[in-house]
C-alpha positions as CSV (number, residue, x, y, z in Angstrom):
1,M,130.8,151.6,92.7
2,W,133.1,151.2,96.0
3,L,133.4,147.7,94.8
4,R,134.8,148.9,91.6
5,Q,136.5,151.8,92.6
6,G,137.3,150.9,96.3
7,P,140.3,148.8,97.7
8,L,138.7,145.7,96.2
9,G,138.9,146.6,92.4
10,L,136.4,144.2,91.5
11,S,134.9,144.2,88.0
12,D,131.5,143.5,86.9
13,A,132.2,140.0,86.0
14,D,133.4,139.1,89.4
15,I,130.5,141.3,91.0
16,L,127.9,139.0,89.0
17,G,130.2,136.2,90.3
18,Y,129.6,136.5,93.4
19,Y,126.6,137.5,93.0
20,T,125.1,134.4,91.0
21,S,127.2,131.8,93.4
22,A,125.9,133.6,96.3
23,V,121.7,133.3,95.1
24,A,123.1,129.7,94.1
25,F,124.4,129.0,97.8
26,I,120.7,130.4,99.3
27,K,118.7,128.1,96.7
28,S,120.7,125.4,97.6
29,S,120.9,125.5,101.5
30,G,117.7,128.3,102.3
31,G,116.2,124.8,104.1
32,D,119.1,124.3,106.7
33,I,119.5,127.8,107.1
34,A,116.0,127.9,108.1
35,L,116.0,125.3,110.3
36,G,119.2,126.2,111.8
37,V,117.2,129.7,113.0
38,L,114.4,128.1,114.1
39,G,116.2,125.9,115.9
40,G,117.8,128.9,117.7
41,L,115.3,130.5,118.2
42,G,113.9,127.4,120.1
43,S,117.0,127.4,122.2
44,V,116.5,131.4,122.9
45,V,112.8,130.6,123.9
46,G,113.8,127.3,125.7
47,I,116.0,129.0,128.3
48,A,113.9,132.5,128.5
49,T,110.8,130.1,129.9
50,A,113.4,127.9,132.0
51,F,114.6,130.9,133.8
52,A,111.5,132.5,134.3
53,A,109.8,129.7,135.5
54,G,112.9,129.2,138.1
55,L,112.5,132.9,139.2
56,F,108.7,132.8,139.6
57,V,109.5,129.5,142.0
58,L,112.2,131.1,143.8
59,V,110.3,134.0,144.9
60,F,107.4,131.8,146.4
61,I,110.2,129.8,148.0
62,L,111.8,132.9,149.4
63,I,108.3,134.7,150.2
64,Q,106.4,131.5,151.9
65,P,109.4,128.8,152.7
66,L,108.0,126.9,155.3
67,K,104.2,126.9,153.7
68,M,106.2,125.4,150.4
69,Y,108.3,122.7,151.9
70,A,105.0,121.8,154.0
71,W,103.7,121.4,150.8
72,L,106.5,119.5,149.0
73,T,106.2,117.0,151.7
74,G,102.8,116.3,152.0
75,W,102.9,114.4,149.1
76,L,105.1,111.5,150.9
77,P,103.7,108.5,152.9
78,A,102.2,110.0,156.1
79,R,104.5,106.9,157.6
80,N,107.6,108.8,156.5
81,R,106.3,112.2,156.6
82,E,107.4,113.2,159.9
83,V,111.1,112.0,159.6
84,I,111.9,112.8,156.4
85,G,110.3,116.3,156.8
86,T,112.1,116.5,159.8
87,S,115.3,115.6,158.2
88,G,115.2,118.2,155.2
89,L,114.8,121.3,157.6
90,I,118.1,119.7,159.8
91,A,119.9,119.6,157.1
92,W,118.9,122.8,155.6
93,N,119.2,124.3,159.0
94,A,123.0,123.3,159.0
95,F,123.8,124.2,156.0
96,S,122.2,127.0,155.7
97,Q,124.0,128.4,159.2
98,Y,127.2,127.3,158.3
99,S,127.0,129.3,155.3
100,R,126.0,132.7,157.1
101,G,128.8,132.0,159.5
102,V,132.0,131.2,157.9
103,V,130.7,134.3,155.8
104,L,130.8,136.4,158.7
105,V,134.1,134.7,159.9
106,A,135.7,135.2,156.3
107,I,134.3,139.6,155.9
108,T,136.1,139.6,160.1
109,N,139.8,137.8,159.0
110,A,139.9,140.3,155.5
111,A,138.7,143.3,157.5
112,M,141.3,143.0,160.0
113,V,144.7,141.9,157.3
114,T,143.6,144.6,155.4
115,V,143.7,146.9,158.0
116,L,147.2,145.9,159.4
117,L,148.6,145.7,156.0
118,L,147.1,149.1,155.5
119,I,148.2,150.8,158.3
120,M,152.0,148.7,157.8
121,G,152.1,149.8,154.8
122,V,152.1,146.8,152.4
123,P,151.4,147.3,148.6
124,L,148.1,145.4,147.3
125,A,147.1,145.5,150.4
126,V,143.1,145.2,149.6
127,P,143.2,142.7,147.0
128,L,145.0,140.7,149.9
129,G,142.2,140.6,152.0
130,V,139.8,140.1,149.1
131,I,142.0,136.7,148.9
132,V,142.1,136.1,152.6
133,F,138.5,136.5,152.1
134,F,137.7,133.8,149.6
135,G,140.3,131.5,151.3
136,A,138.4,131.3,154.2
137,F,135.8,129.5,153.4
138,I,138.4,126.7,153.2
139,P,138.4,125.4,156.5
140,Y,142.0,124.9,157.9
141,I,143.7,125.7,155.0
142,G,142.6,128.6,153.1
143,A,143.0,131.4,155.2
144,P,146.6,130.5,156.0
145,I,147.7,130.4,153.0
146,A,146.3,133.4,151.6
147,M,148.1,135.0,154.6
148,L,150.8,133.1,153.7
149,L,150.7,135.1,150.1
150,A,150.0,138.4,152.0
151,A,153.5,137.7,154.4
152,F,155.2,136.8,151.1
153,V,154.5,140.4,149.3
154,A,154.9,142.3,152.7
155,L,158.5,140.1,153.2
156,V,159.5,141.1,149.3
157,T,158.2,145.0,149.7
158,N,158.8,145.8,152.9
159,G,162.1,143.7,154.3
160,V,161.7,141.1,156.9
161,L,160.5,143.0,159.8
162,A,157.5,143.5,157.5
163,G,156.9,139.6,156.6
164,A,157.8,138.3,160.6
165,L,155.1,140.9,161.6
166,V,152.5,139.3,159.2
167,V,153.5,135.8,159.9
168,V,152.6,136.9,163.4
169,L,149.6,138.5,162.2
170,I,148.7,134.8,160.9
171,F,149.1,133.3,164.0
172,A,147.1,135.9,165.9
173,I,143.9,135.7,163.7
174,G,144.1,131.8,164.1
175,Q,143.8,131.8,167.5
176,L,141.2,134.2,167.4
177,E,139.2,132.4,165.0
178,G,139.8,129.2,166.0
179,N,139.1,129.9,169.6
180,V,136.6,132.9,169.7
181,L,135.1,133.2,166.1
182,Q,133.8,129.9,165.3
183,P,132.4,128.9,168.7
184,L,130.7,132.2,168.7
185,I,129.8,132.2,165.4
186,L,129.2,129.5,163.6
187,G,128.5,127.6,167.4
188,R,127.2,123.8,166.9
189,S,126.4,124.4,163.5
190,V,129.4,122.1,162.1
191,N,129.5,119.8,165.0
192,L,132.5,117.6,163.4
193,H,136.1,116.5,164.5
194,P,138.8,118.8,162.5
195,V,140.1,115.4,161.4
196,A,136.9,114.8,159.4
197,I,136.6,118.6,158.3
198,V,139.7,118.5,157.1
199,L,139.2,115.0,155.4
200,V,135.8,115.8,153.5
201,T,137.9,119.6,152.7
202,A,140.3,117.5,150.9
203,I,138.1,114.1,149.4
204,G,135.9,117.4,148.0
205,A,138.6,119.5,146.5
206,A,140.0,116.1,145.0
207,Y,136.9,114.3,143.6
208,F,135.1,118.1,142.6
209,G,137.7,120.8,142.2
210,I,137.4,124.3,144.4
211,I,133.7,124.2,144.6
212,G,134.6,120.6,146.4
213,A,135.9,122.0,148.8
214,L,133.8,125.3,149.5
215,I,130.8,123.1,149.7
216,G,131.9,120.3,151.3
217,V,131.9,120.5,155.3
218,P,128.3,122.0,154.8
219,I,127.1,119.1,153.4
220,A,128.9,116.8,155.6
221,A,127.6,118.8,158.6
222,A,123.6,118.6,156.8
223,V,124.6,115.0,156.6
224,Y,125.9,114.6,160.0
225,G,122.9,116.2,161.6
226,V,120.5,114.2,160.3
227,M,122.5,111.2,160.9
228,V,121.9,112.4,164.5
229,Y,118.3,112.7,164.4
230,L,117.3,109.5,162.7
231,R,119.7,107.6,165.2
232,G,117.5,109.2,167.7
233,P,118.6,109.9,171.5
234,T,121.5,107.9,173.5
235,I,121.2,106.0,176.4
236,E,124.8,106.2,178.3
237,A,125.2,103.5,180.8
238,S,125.5,104.4,184.5
239,P,128.9,103.2,186.5
240,G,127.4,100.9,188.1
241,Q,126.0,99.1,185.1
């Protein structure tokens, strides 16, 4: 027998003692073990049920978003239904337009940086482009920091001239993004002052970390759009008044 002749070298008395201890433990703790197993199975079943229900609801939301939204707002009081329903649509449109736009801007920035770094022969061009892509999701701050990292890599590996060229690249891409890409792609989806964007990003990062820095601006844009709608049209005074 392996237990006797193997590396453990157990005797018959040792084997009998371990067997007796195991039987006694199972008899004394069988109820607790059964409850633990049942509790674990219940948790697994609960998670699976919640996931299936969430997936089912998500499919219908994706197939019939307006119909589902109309059904939800239909439970609201009639006097508030139109205002709340329109506010929700405005908030969602601002959030989704910003999200789609910033993804396009991030892809454009990352593609330009990657191609130019490859042309210059800078090592790790593709990973640096990926870092620039994710950095572009943090307005005004993320992309320059990521590009400065690329400039540092170029400086260390390819010399001062390559680092200086990447710095020029940072300035050129920043001008292109601020004056062409964001107005063209984002349009008026984020009608916020740059100072407000920076403050929202900083506050979101301070309280909620990287997630707050990423979603702070689209949430602020959604809230701002709803506030503009609820405020109503502004009446400008004529020069003679």
